[in-house]
N, C-alpha and C positions, 0 to 999 in steps of 0.2 A: 388591387395589384400594386406592388411597390415599384417605385421609379428611381432611376439614377439620372444624373445630369452629366453630360460630356461636353467638351468644347470642340468647336470647329471654326474655321475661318468663315466670317460672315459672307453669305452669298455662295459658299462652297460646301454647305452642310452635307450634301449628298456625295461629296468627293473624298471624304476622309475625316478623321478625327485627330485631335491633338493628342500626342503621346510623348512621354519623356524617354529619352534614350540615354543609356550609360556609355562609358568609354568603349565598350565592345560593340556598340550599335544595337544592342537589345533594347526593344521599346516596351514600355508599359503604358497602357491606357488608364487614365485616371477616371474613375467612376465616383462622382460626388453624390453623397446621400442628400445633401442640402443644397438647394438652388443658390442660397446666399453665398455659400463657400465657393461654388463654381463661378459666380459673378465676381467675387473678390479675386480669385485666381486669374480670371480673364483680365481684370483691371491691372493686376501686377504684370501680366504678359504685355499688355499694351504699353505700360510704362517702360518696358524694356524694348520698345520699338517693334513689337510684333504687330501683325495686321489686326484689325478689330475682330474680336471673337464673338461667336454666337453660342448661346447656351441651348443645347439640344436635349430634350427629354426622351429617355429610352426606358423601356420596360426592363426591370431588374433581371428577370429570368432570361429574357431574350439576349440582353447584353452579355451576360456570363456565358450562355450557350454559344453565342457567336464567337466570343474570345476563345473558348475551348475548342470549337470546331476548326478555327483558323490558327490555332496554336499561338494566340496573342497573349502576352502577359497583361495582367490588369491589377490595379490597386484600388481597393475601395477606400475612399476618403470619408471617414465618419465625421460627425459634428465635433468630435473631440480632437480631431487631427488638425494640425496647422502645417500647410505646405507652401513653399515658395518656389518660384521657377529657378531651376539650376542655371548657372551662368555658362556652363559648357555642356556639350553633348545633348542639347535640347533640339528637338526636331518636330516638324509637322509631319505626321504620318501620311504617306501617299496612298496606302492600300485602302480600298473601299471597305466600309463596314456593311455587311449584308443586312 
């Protein structure tokens, strides 16, 4: 089974996941295909004074189904993608992921 990696605040992994918000408040959950990319992104967040992040492994199918059931937007970050944290409209998602 394929896996994705998501970010969450360390110690609060069951309370929500990191998501990027746009200027309208719409959030998108980043689903990283590669653990190294998730770790790199977490490091960039921490360099921007975010709390320490945990890398959470999730089943690919379950992650996508959960996003679709709860009408969450998601972005699959492939090994060929390069993402950096936005300076504005970034947020920690407060909704629980089932």
